[in-house]
C-alpha angles and dihedrals in degrees: 000000000000102000137051114262131189087258090069088069097047098092095240136095097318092050089051091048091051091053095043097044102037114010101044096045090051100044109013116157138142093273098045095043090067087072093203126144089267141012123255109221111180106291096351137065126214133193139172134195143166127222124210102155120163123237094034092208118048139157107289098017151345139239091281097053089043092054094052096042092046093051093045092049094048089055094044095053090057088062096260136128104235114234116158138025134190121204128202116190125198112196130191117227108262096032111149113256090211089059090050090052090052091050093048090050090049091052091049092050093049091048091050091051091050093045095237132127128228098222107169142006150149139236128209130177124207130189127273112286092018095097137010104254102286139000123186129204121191139185124195135196127197141168116254115235113243115250095017121117113179108187140130088237088072095057111111138179111271096038121125128239116223130187122200096224151317114342138227100026097124094052093041090054093049092045093049092052092048095047098038094244119159116236128176115265088247091066111083141136113298091220105153143137110256100181098106092052092046092050091055091047091053093044089055094043117016089178094073100137103207140007128184135164110231101228123137110020090018127222092331094059095044095049093046089053091049094046092049095047094045097041092231137117124245122205119194127199109226092203091059099048107104112228125160115237091236090057091048087053093054089049092051093048095047099032098244134142114233090218089066097047120108122251128193100190107036131094133197114218124191106200141171109275092235091057099043098097093047093050092045089054092053091050092051091054089068125074089230091054104039092114096045117146144184101240106171154334142258114243139184090230124085092023111207094012137100121219133190122213100213127222090255093052102261128123124230132178118250103212129200105271113261126204131006107314097170118000122209093016097145 
């Protein structure tokens, strides 16, 4: 493949290949090679991301809320308390100023909920047809929590895999809007800042081994990345994975797997088995974690692979997503 395709931005195999074959050889260093959602730099963590979601307004959020929540969550899963965010906005000539005001208000509300400040930024305007309305780039800085070490190298056989709630709602919402599918009003993007919940989890159990937010590529991509980096196997229990029936319906209609659908308000936590119930209880005490579940275990078998124990008792491999499942999802 000699040119960039939409699949390179989907968070699956092609995204990983792009990073491994081009990005790492060009910029490799001890911070980047960790390949986490943010970099740990002494006592601080830093992250950056870009947002190109289409449509820019969707049930449960918009591109502005998404940008703030995504940045906050990327910092929090490194084991940091998010503090400051920068925002760069690229606008297409002709973009409605009223829409920009709505997006700015949404960003401000999300930042206030997360307890972070938007402290600097930039605005650029390009000609008609040279962008798609609005793109947002962010960078975030946070303070690392003492005694916490979130890294795949700490994942061990016997640990439990937790998810903070039902999966696939963000992607299902975007897909339904694009394809004209009717969903109940209760089904909307799960876009949310998870930093306060994550802080309480880490305060209760600093030995949480790994945290990731399951965005592009969904649970399947995140767990494959963890299994590969840690050199372990991960076995999921299909019966325990929380999926709303409406999301299952979207998957059946469009031929998708909920494990591969993007989320914007769900985290995966790999935790010591003896602490799993305590951490699960903390998650359930938060509105954004009320449907949290223990969905699997880390094993010595199947190193580098993820398996799913199906509802009928079989075992199938959960591969890293390939191709462009849902373009422009975040």
